[in-house]
Every structure is written in structure tokens, then in C-alpha cells.
C-alpha angles and dihedrals in degrees: 000000000000116000111225104215094183094054092045092052091047091054091045096048099036095090090049092051091049092052093048093044090057094055114105095241091051093049088050090051092050091046090055090048091049089050090052091051093045115093105157135056112278089011096113091057093044093048092046090052089050094049097045099030129097097261113115095023090109087059096047095253121154129208088259090054091053093046088053089051093055090050089053091049087057089049091053092054093043091056104032127054106248143181093201130062130234086251090061089048088053092053091049091048091051091054093049094046090049092061109105109256092235093058107100124221149097128258114239129198120190117194110024106171104188095351104254096132089038090058091051094045091047089059090052093046091050090056092044095046093239131131118243114217107208106201126185142124086239083213100082130252123339119241115279096174091260092278117185114262121191139169112229092201101037095041090223123133143171146128133266120231126207110267096024118142094023121170118173118235094244091046091053092045091052092048091052091046090054099043108017144027110289092182090067093057135092114185122219113190128198142052111313096242088069109017096056094053088085093062113115110145124091117274117216097184137008134198120191124192098163103129098208133087091225093051092047090054092047091053094047093050091060104028103042096064089053097043111110121243109281089011115150126232114196125194129196091209098080093130096055106084092192089062093040089051090067089069091057098042100114095182093051093049093048093047097044105029104017095234142091120280107264099212125223131261111221098028111183099353107037129233113313105274092138138004095264110043142300131220099231136078134154150204131209131218112240113166096175126011113247113181092210107120093014127108123230112242105238091213095057132074120259122193 
């Protein structure tokens, strides 16, 4: 039997850390650090909730561990071109670290560009003992006929061109090696309609940043059947109502996945990470409603 010195010290010193962390000077120090890490409206409160909340406790993580994670998320974005912020990475990390440790499954990311979010997620997966599936064509976007895309809430519009957001496989691998945990990663190359057909293991969490309706559908066809019950699937395309509409398309879901459309939290403007809008929203797989862990609405009838 191998004695794990690091784990033993963590257990021994954890009560001491908790006592020190509750002292006024320590809270002030953490508050200053959170303020330094914060770069967007609401971010200080969100980061503080991540650091001092319950997420990660099932994996033996302390507040200091989570504060170090956020700092490394900032480092990923400072050194790798990215379309998502450290605050988004923090939200994704909170979801992953809130999954019970006994729930099996990989984490999958589809659409990685240069690998900034992959680097951040690989750090989280390394701590949680989960594999990160890094999925991309590594050739940029497929052709969607340069259709017009616009955000009803953000008033932004434009068109995607074939090959946009390309990051080569070796470039992404090197970025993750520099800023993340390469050992936690498995790379799946190719367009999703073909590359994801090989998936077979349970998926505990999914993050899509694929931009196109066709790519979103391809990902859902192969990921949704493997997503664990109550598993979350986040998308960075919350502002694009054409993409969001896929999650409400009852006929498509019934025809392709044999289930009801799950809907999408954050449609059009994203979940509230700042007063204006955010890029991310999510859905959750609930095959059968179980009230355990839910709260009865006092204004509704209950049999």
C-alpha cells in the first residue's frame, strides 16, 4: 500500500486552514485576491461563491485550491487566444466539481479553437479524476453557406466562413501542455458528424462551443444518449437564437433522440454573469422527474 503524503497532510491541516480562513485578516486577503481576479461585472461575487462554496469538497479541494484554479484560468486566457472568459471557465468548473464523485463519466468539450478553455477544463478534470475529451476538426468551422447570424438581445450580427476559428492539433496540445494538464486529455479529431460516432463511455458533463446549428445537432445526436441522468450540457452559443432553437425543437428531438426537447436556460441572453448578457447557457438531462433535491413552490398545488 502506497502512503499518500499529500493527501494525509491535506486532511491534517484542513481544520487549521478553515480556522485561519475565517479570521478577519484572512477574509480580507481573500477578498483582495478575488478582486484582483475579477474582471467583469458580478465576477467578484461569482468567484467568491466558487471559492468558498461546497463545490469540490467531494474531491478534497480546499478554498485555496479553488482560488489557485481561478488564477490559472486567468493565466490560460492571458497566454492563449480565447473566445470565453475566465469567469465562464469558473462556472464550468463549478458544475464539474459539483458532480458527485461516485457518478461515472468523462467531460467532453466540442469546439476548442486554440485550447484556452480546454487548458482550464483539463486542470479541473485532473483534480476530479475525470478524462477530458477534446473534440474539434482542428481545421476550423465547416461551411454553413455564410448564413446570417444575429443576437436579438445583443444586437450583434455577422456570418461565419469556412475555416474560421482554426487551431491545429499540435498547437492546441502545446497550449494545454503549457497552461493545463495534458495528461487529463484525450483528443478526438474530425468533424462531429463522423468523429463523435466512436463515443461509447458515459459523459458526466458537456461543453459545446460550436457556433453552427448543424454542428450543435451533430453533437447532441452523439452526446445526449451518453450524458448521465441530471448531467449538464453547456453551450457558448446562448445569444444565437437559431442555435438555441434546437433545444426547443420537439419534432427534431423526438425523431433523432426519441425524447422530449429539454429546453435551454439562458436563451438569447445567457445566464446572468453580468448586467448586459453572457455567452453561455445550459440544459440538463432529466429522464424522469424525481422531487428529491427540489423545493416545492409554495404558490403551486401539491397533491
